[in-house]
N, C-alpha and C positions, 0 to 999 in steps of 0.2 A: 504493499499499500504506500502511496506517496506520503511523505512527511508533511507536505503543505499542499492545500488545495485552493484554487482561486476560481471564483465565479464572478461574472460581470453581468449586471442587469441595470438598465436605465442609467448608464454612465457611471455606475458605482461598482467598484471592484471589492469583493469581500474575500479577503485572504485569511485562511484558517490554518493554524497549527493543527496537524491531523495525526496526533499520536495520543489519543485520549487514554488509552490503557496504561500509559506511562506518565500521565498528567502533562503531556506535551514537553517532557524533558528534552533538552538539546543534546543530541548525539551528533557525530559527524554528518550523518545523512540529513538531520534536521537543519544543521548549520548551512549545508549546501542548498537544501530546499528553500529556506528563508531567503537567502541571497538570490537564488534563481527567480523566486517569485517577485521580489522587489525589482530586480533588473529587468524582468519581463515587462514591467509597467512603465519603466523609464521611456519617456518620449511618446507615450500613448495618448494621442489627441482625443480619443473617444472616452477616455476615463477621466472623470472630473473630481472624484473623491475616492478614498480607500478606507475600508474598515478592516482592522487587524484584530483577530480574536483567536481563542483557542477552542477546539472542540471538547465536548465533555464538560467536566465540572471544574476545569482549571484553565487559566491562561497558559502558565508555564511554570513548572517546578524548578527550573534552573538547569544547570549543566548536569547531564546524566553522569552519575558517579563513575560508571564504567569508563567514561571518557578520560578520566584522570590517568588511567593506565597508559593511554596513548602518549600523553605528555611525559610521563615519568619513565617511559621505556627508552627514550633517547635523550638528546640534548634539547631542552625546552627552547633555548634561544634559537635553534635552527628552525623551529616551527613558528615561533612567535615573532621574531625580529624581521623576517623578509616582509616588505610592503607589497601587497598584491592589488590593492585598489587605491592608487594615489598615495596619501599619507597613512593608509590603514592597512592592517592585515585582515584575513578572513574573519577572525573573531570580532574585530571592531566593525567591519563593514556590515555585519548582520544587524546592527542597530542603526548605523549611520545612513544606510541606504534609504531608510524611511524619511529621514531628515532631507536627503538630497532629492527625492522625487519632486517633480514640478507641482503635483497636485496635493491638496491637504490629506493627511493620514490621521485617522481616529482609531485609537486602541481601546478595546473593550475588555476590562479586567474583572475576573471573578475567581473564586476558589483560592488558588495560590498564585503568586506572582513574585518569584524568588530569583535572586542572582541574575543569571543570564536573561531570564524572562523580563525582569524589571528593566534591564538595559535595553532589550529589544523594544519594549513598550515606550521607553523614554525617547526613542527616536521619532515617535509620532508627534504630530502638531497638538493633538488633544487627547487626553486620557479620561475615559469614563469608567468608574469602578463601582462595584457593589460595595456597600458600607462595610461588610464583613470580610472583604478580600484580605487574605493574609499576604503580607508583603515584607521583603527584607533585602537589604544589600548583604547578601548571605556569605560572600566570599571569605570573610574573616573566620567563619566557623571552620573552614578548611585550611586556615593558615595562609590564605591568599588575599590579594587585593582585587578590586574590580578592574577588568582589563578588556571589556567589550564595548568601549565607547562611552561608558557612564561618566567618566571624568571630563569628557567634552560636553556632554548633554546636561548634567546635573547642575553645574554652577549657574546656569541660566534659569533654573527652576527653584533652587533651594538656597537659603542663607548658608554661609560657610560653616557656622557652628552646627547647624542641623546636619549638614552633609558630613561633617567630621564625626559627630556622635554616631550617626547610622553606619558609617564606614568602620569606625573603631570597634563598635560593639557587635555588629551583625544582628542587632535585636530585631524582633518581629514587630510589625505595626499593622494597623488596619487600613482599609481603603479610606475610612473617615479620617484617620490620623493623617494619611498621605495628602488629603485635600488641604489640611492645615499647614503641612510642610511645603506645599506648592507642587508636589509630584503629580497630583490628581487634579484634573480640571473640574470635574463634576461627579457627584454621587447619584447612583440610580440603582434601584432594585433589579432592573433588567438592563445591564450595560450594553449588551449586544443590540437589543432593540433600539435603545436610545442612540447608540452610535450610528445605526443605519438611518434613523430619522434625521440626524444631523447631516449625514453624508448625502441623503436625498435632498435636504434643503440646500446644501452647498451646490449640488448638481444643477439646481435651477438658476443659479447665478451665472453671470458672464464668465465663461471659462477663462478668458484672457485676463479679466480683472482678478479673479481668484488666484490664478497662478502668479500674477504680478504682486498681489497682496502677500502671498507666502514668501516670495523672493525678497520683498521689501522688509518684512518683519525680520527675516533672517539677516539681511544686510544691516538693519539697525542694531542688532545685538553684537555685530562683529566689527563695526566701524564707529568712528567718532561723529559727533553731532553735525559738524560742518559737511562732512561727506554724505551723511544721511539726508540732510536737507536737500542737497543737490540730487541724490538718488530719487527722493520723493518726486521732485519736479520732472526728472527724466522719465520715471515710470508713468506719471500721470499724462505727460505729453505723448507718450507712446500709445495711450489708450483712447484719448479724446478723438471722437469722429470715426473710430473704427466700426466695422459692421457689428461686432459684439456689443459695443457701447451704445450704438444707435438702436439696436434691438432691445437693450435693457430699458432705454428711455421710452421707446414706442410701446413696448409691452406694458409698461407701467401706466402710460397715458391712456392706452386702450383697455386697460384693466383685463388683460388676458395672459395666459402663460407664455413665456418667451420661447422662441425657437432659435437656438444658436446653431449655425451651420459651420 
């Protein structure tokens, strides 16, 4: 069975981690499957939003313990240090691919979201979690540190002292706690359904403007105020008067559903 399945309907791609019997734990096949699923969506003009979730009762239980043997059997540096995707290795790209996609990505979290799973989810633009979701930066339990992109993603979400505490202790926290920390955007008893609702709402907006909006937010977090102000103007000027922008105006004035070609 494939480790990851993707279905596309009404311009929304639903990507599911598909190893429910193992709580969607990440083994080498899952790692490869997640990256392949993300890369397959890159550049897809027909996909306007992505929902990322786990089949069964969990989002992801983290790295499959059996995978530790692969790293310990040889020189870990030979596996981890080569850069395979720009500045990242495979283990890091599994989360950063979702940040890099042109369209918004919404992660739906339930059951458990530990270690590798939390880092994969953190690559999404938005995270919806059930209030009782069990979450942890779990690596410290195994005498390790987060190494799957978390340290690139989390500083934009959490205060430094909270990130330090969760990293040092590996303590478990709930989805409700995570919302307070900044890790979770929204709490919902049915996170998958809520994520799909949001994705379908986004899919009704101008695809050009949504993609420009995602790029602009990312730019703002990575650049200074002066450059960001200039980028705002550049992004806006690239949208004004385009077919998508005109359709947004006309559909609102005519009180009808937009049709973006």
